[in-house]
N, C-alpha and C positions, 0 to 999 in steps of 0.2 A: 491461394487456392484451398478451399475447405477440404479437410482430409477425407471426407466421405463422398465428395462429388465424383470419385472414381467410378461409381455405379453409372452415372449419367454418361461419362466418357466411354465406358465399356459398351453401353447400349448403342451409342453412336458408332463405335468401332465395328461391332458385329453387324450393324445395319449396312455400313459401307462394304464389308466383306460379302455379305449375302447378296447385295445388289450387284456387286462385281461378278460373283460366281454365276448369277442367274443369266448373265450375257455370254457365258462360255460353256456351251453344251458338251464340248470334249472333256473339259475338266469335270463336269457333273458326271459324265459317263465313267471317267477314270475313278472318281470317288465311289461311285456305285460298285465298281468292280472290286475295290478294296473292302467295301462293306460286305460283299458276298463272302469274303473269307471268314466273316464272323457269324454267318448263318449256321445254326446248329447249337450255338451257345444259348444259355438261358438268360437272354437279355432282350429288352423291348426294342422294337424297330427304331423308336425315337432316340433311345439311349445309344443304340448302335450308330445311328447317323451322327449324333452329337460327338461321340468319341472320335470318329473318323474326321469329321469336319474340323474339330479342334486340332487334331494331328496335322492335317493339311495346312492349317493356318500358320502354325508355329514351327513344325519340325520337318515335314515330308517335302522333299523337293519333287514337285510334280513333273512327270516326264513330258507333259504337254507344255508346261511353262518353263521348265528347267530351273525352277526356284520355288520357294514356299509362297503361299497366298499372301502372307504378310509382306514379303519382299516385293511381290508383284503389285500389291496395293500401293506401297510407298513410291513405286515408279510411275504408276499409271493414273492414280487419283489425285486431283488437285486438292491439297489440304493447306490450311493456314499453318504458319510456322510453329505455333504452340502445339497443335495436334500432331504435326509431323514429327516434332521432337519427342513427344510422348510415345507415339507408335514406334518410332525407330528404336527406342530403348527396349521395346518388347522382344527384340531379337536377342537380348541378353537374358531372357527368361529361362527358367529351369523346370524340367519335368522329371521328377525323381521320387524316391521314397523318403519321407520325412518323419522325424520324431518330434512330438509336441513337448517342448522343454519348459515353457511357461505360458500362462493363459489368463486373460482378462475377458470373462464371458461377455459376448456381444460387442466386443471392442477390438481386441488384438491378441496375437499369440507370438511366441518365439518358437520357431521350428528349425530343427537341424537336419540338413541333407546328409543322410547316412552314407552316401557315395563319396562325399568330399569332406564332411565334418564342418562345413560352413553353416553358420546360423543366420536366420533371416527374421527381421521384425515384420510381421504381416498384419495389416489392418483388415478386419473382417467382422461383419455384423451377424452373419448367419452360421457358418460352420463352427465358429468359436462357442456357440451355444450347444453344439451337439457332440463335441469331442472332449476328451479328458487329458490332463497332463500325463505324459508317458505313452500315449497311443501312437502307433505308427500307421502311415497311410501314403497312398500315391497322390501327389498334388502337383499342379502347375502353378509356379510362382512367377509373377512378373514385376519388374521394377516400376515404381510410380513415385515421382518426386523423391523424397528422402526415405521412403519406406517401400514395402512390397505389398502386392495384392494377389488374390487368387482368381483364377478363371477356370472354366470348365468344371467337371465333376470331381469331387474328392472321393477316394475309396479307402476306407480305414479298416484295419485288422482289429480283432478283439484285443482288449488291453493286456490280457494274459499272454498274448503272442509276442509282446515286445522283446522280451529277453532273447527269444529264439530267432527272431528276425535279425536282431543286432548280431547275434552269435554267428549266423550264416553270412551276414552282410559284410563282416570284417574282411573277408577274402577279396572283396571288390577293391577296398582301399589298399590292402597289403600287397596284392599282386598288380595293382594299378590297371585293373580290368576296365575297359570302356563300358560304361553303363548307359544303355539307351532303352527307353520304353516305347512300346507301340500299342495300338489298340488291341492287338492279338495277345500281348503280354497280360494286359488287364483282364481280358475275357478269360484267358486260361486260368487265372488265379481266382477271379471273383464270380465268373458266370459259367464255368464248365459243368456240364451234367455228369461226365464220367472221365475227368482228367486223371490219367494214371498216376502222375506224380503227386496229386492231391489226395489220393486214396490211401487208406491204411495199408501197411505193407502186404498183408495177406490178400486184401482185396485187389491190390495192384497186380500181384502175382496171378490171381484168379483171372483177372481181365486179360492179361497177356496170353494165358493158356487158352482162354475161350477164343480169342482172336486167331490162335494157332490151330483151331479146330478140335481141341480136346474136349471130351464129354465131361459134364458136371460131376458125375459119380467118380470118374477117374481122377479128376482134379482134387476132390475131397480125399480120396484114398491116398494120393501122393502127399498131400499136406500132412495127413495123419502119420504116414510113414516117416516123413521128414521130422516131425515132432518127436516121435519115439527114438529115431536114430540120433538126433541132436542131443536129446536129454540123456541118452545112454553113451554119449561120446563116440558115436559111430562115424562112418565115412560117407560123405554125400555123393561120391563119384558114381556109384552104381545107380543110384536113384536118378541123378541128372542125366546120365547116359540113356537110361530107359525113357525118361521124359522127352528128351530131344529127338530120340529115334522115332517117337510117335507123332511128332509135329508134321503137319501137312504144309509144305512150302507154299507161300502165297506172296504176291507183290508187296514189298515193304517189310517183309520178314526181317527181323533183327534178332539173331540168336543171342548176341551179347546182352541185349536189353532183357531178354528172358532169363539168362543166367545171372545177371545182376539182381533181378527180382528174387530169384531162387536163393542167392546168397543172403539177401536181406532177411528173407523169411527164416532161413537156417540160423543166422546169427541172432535173430529175435528169439528163437526157441532156446538157443544156447544160453542167452542172457537170463533165461528163466531158471537156470540151474542153481542160482543162489538161494532159492527157497520158494515156498508156495504163497508168500504174502503178496497180495496184489500191489503193483507199482502205481504211484500217482502219475498224473499227466505230465508233470515237470520232469520226474525221473525218467519216464518213458521217452519224452522228447530228447532229453540229454543223452539217453542211451543210444538213440539212433543218430544223434549228432556226433557222438564219439565214434560210432561205427563208420559213418561217412568219412570222418577225419582220418581214421586209421586206414581205411581202404584207399584213400587218396595218397597215403604216404608209403604204402607197401606194395611192391610188385613181387609176387611169389616166385617169379622166374629168376630173380636175382639172388635167391637163396638156394643152398645145396639141397635142402629138404624142407617139407612143409612144417615140420616140428620147429625148426629154427625161425621160420617166418612167423609162426604163431607166438613163439617166445618174444620176438621183437615187438609184435602187436600188443602183447600184454604189458610190456614195458612202456610203450607209447601211451597206452590207456592209463596206466598209473600216473604218468607225467601229466597227461591231459586233465585227469580228475583233480590234481593238486595244483594246477596253474591258475592263479587269479585271472579272471576275465573282465575286461571293462564292460562287456555286454551284460554281465551278471552283477553290475554295480560293484565291481572290484572283488567279488567273492569267487571262490573256486567252485567248479561244478560239484565237487564233493560236499562242500558246505551247503549249497542250495538243495541238494538231494536230501541231506540229513535234516534240514529245516522243514522240508515238505513231509518227510516221514514223521517228524515230531508232531506236526499239525494233524496228520492222519492217524496218530496213535500207533505208529509202527515203531517198536523198540529196537529193531535191527540197526546196528551201527556199521556193520561190515558192508562195503560196497565192492562187489566183484561181478564182472561180466566175463564169462569165459568166451574166448575168441578162437575160432578155427579158421585159419587162412588156407584156402585150397585153390588149385587151378582146375577149373572145370573144362572138360573137353567135349566137343560136339558129338552127337550120336552118329550111327553108321549112315543113315539116310542123308544127313546134312553133309557128312564127309564126302559121300558120293557126288552130291550136287556141286559141292565146292570143287572137287576134282575135275568134273566136266567143265566148269567155268575156267579153271586154270588151264586145262588142255586147249580149250577154245581160244583163250587169250594168247597162249604161246604160238598157236598156229597162225592166228591173225597177225601177230608180230612178224612171223617168218614171211608172211605174204605181203609185208609192208602196208598193213592196214592199221596204223597206230590208234586212230580214233575208235574203231570198233574193238580193238584189243583193250583199250582203257575201260570201255563199258563192261567187257567180260571180267576184267580184274576187279572192277567195282562190285560186280555181282558176287564175286568170290569174297571180297572184304566184308560185304553185308552179312555173310554167313560166318566168317571167321577172319578176324583182322590181324592175327599174330603170325603171319607167314612172311618172313623177311624177303623171300624170293619173289613173291607176288608184288610187294612194294617196290623192289628193285626193278622188276620188269616193267611195271607201270611207269617208273621214272624214265626208263629207256623210251617207252612209247611217247611220253611227253617231250623228250628231247627231239624225237623225230618230227614232232609238230612245232619245234622251235619254242616250246613253252618251258623256259629254263626255271621259272619260279616254281611251278608245280613239280618239275623234275627234281629240283633240290629238296622239296618237301618230302617226296617219295623216298629218295636216297637216305635222308635223315631218319625217316620212319623205319626203314630197313635196318639201319645201324642202331636205332633205339631198341629194336627187338633182338638183334644179334650184333653187338658192338665190334666183333672181330670179323665181320663179313667183308672179305677183301674186295669183291667186285664193286660193292656199293662204295667202299672207301675210295677205290681207284676212280670211279666215275664222278664222285663228288669232287675229288681233287682236280680232275680234268675240267669240270664245270667251273671251278673257281679260277683255274688258269685261263680259261677261255674268256672270262670276264675282264681279265687284266690286259688282254691283247688289244 
């Protein structure tokens, strides 16, 4: 079989699938409902449809069919043995983020799946003319004879983003986190008009504040006060308490999301204390990568005071800067930053980001709203209405998630509903917040004993 006749095979494959789907109005309706989730993104209707269609064929188990379209086609359509064998192997396809490791333009490339480290030899006449060695992007790879092919659309990041994609992606492999892509994932990354996570730190903070009903002038004033306090080694507590007290509660309000954005902005200002020389894009990206790493490693509640937490953070930062990273071609973040500074004509050799670790508390209005949710949950529990109690406790957690009693009580509510899995999760969360909480310990032990009976 000629290595490039896969195009003819794929055209035939998509014709079979399209004809099959056209006879199933319920599946078409289901696909349309999935497409509706993508309305509002900056993506054409055709591209939106193609994304969902591709996902339905290979990944999504349709609720109507209880299987993917590919699996349904293999069961229902009469195919000759050669075609059936080719299509069956498509079930082994991979939709992931790949790095181009080697390239023969217009012919083939070697791409590495960053989630698993596996490399694929891919025959392709189109995309290989458009990408460069070292670029990363989302691709669907299908097995075909003794090589692989591409199908659907490919979405590639700029070349300069490769180091940072690999730097963040390493956690997927290290922690063995399941990695699954959906059309929504793609749209959030490539087609979002105002996706908070994709915005610069200050812009993300502004967006959250606007959603919380704060006025533009007040937001600017708060940011300026944060900058002055951070540069003068001040304390963020008073500013954040005032900020949160002014927030107007609304459905979907997530106080922790706002406080995380606040801390990101605060740490960004603190990092500027090393001098007035403007940082390059690589140094800036690595600075925020280091902040994210440190925040994931340090829980201020586990330290006797914030000073000790900050000292530990600074030690972690020093280690992080001096540790070679495979994602940076074996260099340390420190070496990469100094190389960029040299290119930009920045003579500064010292790398120092000051870090302030603080526990931010909610404002008075939020505390009052949380108290009402807590009291309501407790009363509903006393009235033996566990389902309603859980909803009240979830409302409390959306405002403030660090109350061990709330997690424990929600665990009791789940037990009353015979939901032992969620009960266990709640008791464990209570103990994560307060390791010596006897009630949660006792109930968790009882839960384990009940399993053995």
